[in-house]
C-alpha positions as CSV (number, residue, x, y, z in Angstrom):
1,M,30.2,-13.7,7.4
2,E,28.4,-10.4,6.8
3,P,24.7,-10.7,5.9
4,D,23.5,-8.8,2.9
5,F,20.6,-7.1,4.8
6,P,20.4,-5.5,8.2
7,L,19.6,-7.9,11.1
8,E,19.4,-5.1,13.7
9,N,16.2,-5.2,15.7
10,M,15.2,-8.7,14.6
11,S,15.0,-11.2,17.3
12,V,15.7,-14.9,17.6
13,L,14.6,-17.3,20.4
14,L,17.1,-20.1,21.2
15,V,15.6,-23.3,22.8
16,D,17.8,-26.0,23.9
17,D,18.2,-27.9,27.2
18,T,22.0,-27.9,27.0
19,P,23.5,-24.6,28.0
20,A,26.6,-25.3,25.9
21,N,24.6,-25.4,22.8
22,I,22.9,-22.1,23.6
23,D,26.2,-20.6,24.3
24,I,27.5,-21.6,20.8
25,L,24.5,-20.2,19.1
26,R,24.5,-17.1,21.0
27,K,28.1,-16.3,20.2
28,T,27.4,-17.2,16.5
29,L,24.5,-14.8,16.3
30,E,24.9,-12.0,18.8
31,N,27.6,-10.1,16.8
32,N,25.2,-9.5,14.0
33,G,22.9,-7.1,15.9
34,L,20.3,-9.7,16.7
35,N,18.2,-9.6,19.8
36,I,18.7,-12.9,21.4
37,S,16.6,-14.7,24.0
38,F,16.7,-18.3,25.2
39,A,14.7,-21.0,27.0
40,T,15.8,-24.4,28.3
41,N,12.5,-26.2,27.7
42,G,9.5,-26.2,25.5
43,E,7.1,-24.8,28.1
44,L,9.1,-21.8,28.9
45,A,9.8,-21.2,25.1
46,F,6.1,-21.2,24.4
47,K,5.5,-18.7,27.2
48,L,8.2,-16.4,26.0
49,A,7.1,-16.6,22.3
50,C,3.5,-15.7,23.3
51,E,4.7,-12.7,25.4
52,N,7.3,-11.3,23.0
53,P,7.0,-13.1,19.6
54,P,10.4,-13.4,18.0
55,D,11.2,-13.2,14.3
56,L,12.7,-16.8,14.3
57,I,13.0,-19.8,16.8
58,L,15.8,-22.3,16.8
59,L,14.3,-25.3,18.6
60,D,16.1,-28.4,19.9
61,V,14.3,-31.6,19.1
62,M,15.3,-33.8,22.0
63,M,14.2,-32.1,25.3
64,P,12.9,-33.5,28.6
65,G,9.2,-32.9,29.2
66,M,7.6,-31.3,26.0
67,D,10.0,-32.1,23.2
68,G,10.6,-30.0,20.1
69,F,8.1,-31.5,17.9
70,E,5.3,-31.1,20.5
71,T,6.5,-27.5,21.3
72,C,6.4,-26.8,17.5
73,R,2.9,-28.3,17.2
74,K,1.6,-26.2,20.1
75,M,3.1,-23.0,18.6
76,K,1.7,-23.6,15.3
77,S,-1.8,-24.1,16.8
78,H,-1.7,-20.7,18.6
79,E,-2.7,-17.5,17.0
80,I,0.2,-15.4,18.3
81,T,3.0,-17.8,17.4
82,K,1.7,-19.7,14.4
83,E,3.5,-17.6,11.8
84,I,6.8,-17.6,13.4
85,P,9.4,-19.8,11.4
86,I,11.0,-22.7,13.4
87,V,14.3,-24.2,12.6
88,F,14.9,-27.5,14.4
89,L,18.2,-28.2,16.1
90,T,19.0,-32.0,16.1
91,A,21.6,-34.7,15.9
92,K,19.0,-37.0,14.3
93,T,19.4,-37.5,10.6
94,D,16.8,-40.2,10.0
95,D,14.3,-39.4,7.2
96,K,11.4,-40.3,9.6
97,D,12.4,-37.7,12.1
98,I,13.1,-35.0,9.4
99,I,9.7,-35.8,7.9
100,E,8.0,-35.4,11.3
101,G,9.6,-32.1,12.0
102,F,8.2,-30.7,8.6
103,S,4.8,-32.3,9.3
104,V,4.4,-30.4,12.6
105,G,5.2,-27.1,11.0
106,G,9.1,-26.7,11.0
107,S,10.7,-24.7,8.3
108,D,14.1,-26.1,8.4
109,Y,16.9,-28.2,10.2
110,V,20.2,-27.4,11.5
111,F,22.3,-30.5,12.4
112,K,24.6,-31.0,15.4
113,P,27.4,-30.5,15.8
114,F,26.8,-27.0,14.7
115,N,28.7,-25.4,11.7
116,R,28.7,-21.8,12.5
117,K,28.7,-20.6,8.9
118,E,25.7,-22.9,8.1
119,V,23.8,-21.7,11.2
120,L,24.3,-18.0,10.3
121,T,23.4,-18.6,6.7
122,R,20.2,-20.4,7.5
123,V,19.2,-17.9,10.1
124,E,19.9,-15.0,7.8
125,N,17.8,-16.6,5.1
126,H,14.8,-17.2,7.4
127,L,15.1,-13.7,8.9
128,K,15.2,-12.3,5.3
129,G,12.0,-14.0,4.5
130,Q,10.5,-12.6,7.8
131,H,11.8,-9.2,6.9
132,L,10.2,-9.3,3.4
133,I,6.9,-10.4,4.9
134,R,6.9,-7.6,7.4
135,E,7.7,-5.0,4.7
136,K,5.0,-6.6,2.5
137,N,2.5,-6.3,5.4
138,R,3.6,-2.7,6.1
139,L,3.1,-1.8,2.5
140,I,-0.3,-3.5,2.4
141,K,-1.4,-1.7,5.4
142,K,-0.2,1.6,4.0
143,L,-2.0,0.9,0.8
144,Q,-5.2,0.0,2.6
145,I,-4.9,3.4,4.5
146,L,-4.3,5.3,1.3
147,N,-7.2,3.4,-0.4
148,D,-9.6,4.2,2.4
149,E,-8.5,7.8,2.3
150,L,-9.0,7.9,-1.5
151,V,-12.4,6.3,-1.2
152,E,-13.4,8.7,1.5
153,S,-12.1,11.8,-0.5
154,Q,-13.9,10.4,-3.6
155,F,-17.0,10.0,-1.6
156,Q,-16.8,13.6,-0.2
157,Y,-16.0,15.0,-3.8
158,K,-19.0,13.2,-5.3
159,N,-21.1,14.4,-2.5
160,I,-20.1,17.9,-3.0
161,I,-20.5,17.7,-6.9
162,E,-23.8,16.1,-6.5
163,T,-25.2,18.7,-4.0
164,I,-23.5,22.0,-5.1
165,S,-25.7,24.5,-6.8
166,E,-23.1,26.2,-8.8
167,I,-21.0,25.0,-11.7
168,V,-18.4,22.3,-11.8
169,I,-17.4,20.8,-15.2
170,K,-14.5,18.5,-15.9
171,L,-13.1,18.4,-19.4
172,D,-10.9,15.7,-21.0
173,P,-7.6,16.9,-22.7
174,E,-9.7,17.5,-25.9
175,G,-12.1,19.8,-24.4
176,K,-14.9,17.2,-24.2
177,I,-17.2,17.0,-21.2
178,D,-16.1,14.2,-18.8
179,S,-18.4,15.2,-15.9
180,I,-20.7,18.0,-14.8
181,N,-22.4,18.5,-11.4
182,P,-26.1,17.4,-11.6
183,S,-27.7,20.5,-10.4
184,F,-26.3,22.7,-13.2
185,S,-26.7,19.9,-15.9
186,K,-30.4,19.7,-14.7
187,L,-30.6,23.5,-14.9
188,L,-29.5,23.4,-18.5
189,G,-32.0,20.6,-19.2
190,Y,-29.5,17.8,-19.9
191,R,-28.6,14.5,-18.4
192,L,-24.9,13.7,-18.1
193,S,-25.4,10.9,-20.6
194,D,-26.8,13.4,-23.2
195,I,-23.5,15.5,-23.1
196,K,-20.7,13.4,-21.9
197,G,-18.0,13.0,-24.5
198,K,-19.3,16.1,-26.4
199,P,-17.2,19.4,-26.9
200,V,-18.1,21.8,-24.1
201,T,-18.4,24.5,-26.8
202,D,-21.5,22.8,-28.1
203,L,-23.3,24.0,-24.9
204,I,-22.0,27.7,-25.3
205,K,-23.5,30.5,-27.3
206,S,-21.3,31.7,-30.0
207,N,-20.1,35.3,-30.0
208,T,-21.4,37.8,-32.5
209,D,-18.5,37.0,-34.9
210,G,-19.5,33.3,-34.9
211,T,-16.7,32.2,-32.7
212,S,-17.0,30.5,-29.2
213,P,-15.0,31.5,-26.2
214,I,-12.6,28.5,-26.3
215,E,-10.4,30.2,-23.7
216,L,-12.2,28.0,-21.1
217,I,-10.4,24.9,-22.6
218,T,-7.2,26.0,-21.0
219,R,-3.9,24.2,-20.1
220,R,-3.0,27.0,-17.6
221,S,-2.5,26.2,-14.0
222,G,-1.0,27.9,-10.9
223,E,-1.2,31.7,-11.0
224,R,-1.9,31.7,-14.7
225,V,-5.5,30.1,-14.6
226,T,-8.2,31.6,-16.7
227,K,-10.3,33.8,-14.3
228,N,-13.6,35.7,-14.4
229,L,-14.5,34.4,-18.0
230,K,-18.1,35.5,-18.9
231,V,-19.8,32.6,-20.7
232,E,-23.4,32.0,-21.8
233,F,-24.7,28.3,-21.7
234,K,-27.6,27.4,-23.9
235,L,-30.6,25.7,-22.6
236,K,-31.6,22.4,-24.3
237,T,-35.3,23.3,-24.6
238,N,-34.6,26.6,-26.0
239,P,-31.0,27.2,-27.5
240,Q,-31.8,30.9,-27.9
241,S,-32.2,31.2,-24.2
242,T,-29.0,31.2,-22.1
243,I,-27.8,31.2,-18.6
244,K,-25.0,33.7,-18.0
245,V,-22.2,32.5,-15.7
246,T,-18.8,33.7,-14.6
247,I,-16.2,30.9,-14.4
248,D,-12.6,30.1,-13.7
249,C,-10.7,27.5,-15.6
250,F,-7.8,25.4,-14.3
251,G,-5.5,23.2,-16.4
252,L,-5.1,19.7,-14.7
253,W,-1.7,18.0,-14.9
254,N,-0.2,14.9,-13.4
255,L,2.8,17.0,-12.2
256,P,3.1,20.5,-10.8
257,N,3.3,23.2,-13.4
258,N,6.9,24.0,-12.7
259,I,8.0,20.4,-13.2
260,V,8.6,18.8,-16.6
261,E,9.6,15.3,-15.4
262,E,9.8,13.5,-12.0
263,K,11.2,10.1,-11.4
264,G,10.9,9.2,-15.1
265,V,7.3,10.4,-15.3
266,A,6.7,12.9,-18.0
267,K,4.5,15.8,-17.6
268,K,1.0,15.2,-19.0
269,F,-2.0,17.2,-19.6
270,L,-5.1,15.6,-18.0
271,G,-7.9,18.1,-18.9
272,T,-9.6,21.2,-17.6
273,L,-11.6,21.9,-14.4
274,I,-14.3,24.6,-14.8
275,V,-15.8,26.2,-11.7
276,G,-18.2,29.2,-11.4
277,A,-21.4,30.7,-10.4
278,K,-24.5,32.3,-12.1
């Protein structure tokens, strides 16, 4: 029987006081690329699981000394081994015994004498679950790292924008002000709340022919950005007075300028970034 997902590098600990049973299980599982270890008693199984936690434990119920139920109970109470799924191996079919196995933390049962196809199917199903949990945890960790990097970059960007003495203005796709660095906004006499959502051309002095230099509301990016554009921003307190600046304007897109579509995501214009100096 071929599993429908790779078992390579996943590990199973076999625990049974009867060597013949371990041999049957080992021969059933080892051809599927699994890393197999074994123990002949509960004490050794617990020690091995703590030293090198397996992905799955197949645990005999009837063993001298610490039996399977007690071994399972001990593993489920330990930080290192508590998340490892445990499948009991038993010849007992009484409901009472089965209920006890689940009550101490067991995940499943395989009954003796072993049916090799059943053993492999149950092992594969539990390992598949562990594989999915591992992938989920890996993705969560990756997302946490990316989120931390994003938060840090946003903090750095915010800090730069708030302290820079030059000009940084972000426009939405319609050319309306989305954000402006506080120092330049203050220099013009505005609060962000005064001008957020207003056309940026409202802040710019009209040319002698009555038009505004709308070139700054650009969709260009890459080497085609609008550069060295001379603009006069009006002061709130005296619109006849202006601050002359030289700016560069960059079109912001969700995809690089030379890509129209990527993995089903269409190219979309996000707005304009204006940077400059007096």
